[in-house]
N, C-alpha and C positions, 0 to 999 in steps of 0.2 A: 686698448688697440690702436696698432700703428700702421699710418697707411704711407706709403712711398711710391715714387711715379718711377720704374726706369726702363730701358727697351728691350726687350728678347733680341739675342743674336744668335746665331749658329754657332756651335762648337761641334766639329766634326758631325757627325750625322744627328746630333741630337741639337736641341734649342737650350739656352739658359739665359739668366738674368745674373746682374749685377748688383748686391746689396749696398748702397751708399755707406761710407764710413760712419757719418754720423746714424745713423737709423743701427747699426753694428754697436757703436758706441753706445745709444740711448737705451738698445735690449741685453745689450751685456752680450751679443752674440760669439762664440768664440768654434775654432773649426771642430766640428764632427759633432757638434752641436744638432739635434733636431728641431726642426721648428717645424711652423705648419704657416699656407700661405694662401692666399683668398684672392685668387683672379676673376677679374674684371675688367673685361675689355672697354666697357663704356658706364660709367655711373647713373645715367637714367637707366638702364638694367635693371640698377637695385632697386632704383624706385617705382618702375612700374610693379615688381615683382611685390614689394614690400605694402604697396596701397592695395594692389589689387587681393592679397590676403587681409586686408584688414576691412575693406569695405563692410560698412556696414556694424563695425564693430567697435569703433573709434571711441579711445575713453577720454583723449586728449584734442583742441582744434588740429585740423590739417596741420595748419602754418606750423604750430608748435613740433611737431611731428618730424615735419621735411626739416627746419631750422636744429633740428638733434641729430639727424642723419645726415646733414650736412659738416656739421661740425665733425664728427665720426669720421666720414670720409677724408676731410682734409685737414 
C-alpha cells in the first residue's frame, strides 16, 4: 500500500486529484490503468474504527498496533 497526500480540486462540475509523479513512478501507473483509491479525510478516523472493532480481541499490545498503523499511513 502506498499513501500520498494531495488536494482535491474542482474540474468543471466534478472534483479531481493529481497523483504526484513520485507515486506514479513508484507504482508504475500508466494512462488508462484502473486503480483503487482509499479516501480518508482524517487519519484519526482510521484509528477510531480500527480500535473500536478490535476492542477485547487484541492479540498484540495496543502500542504495537498503533505503531504498525502509523507506518502504513505515512
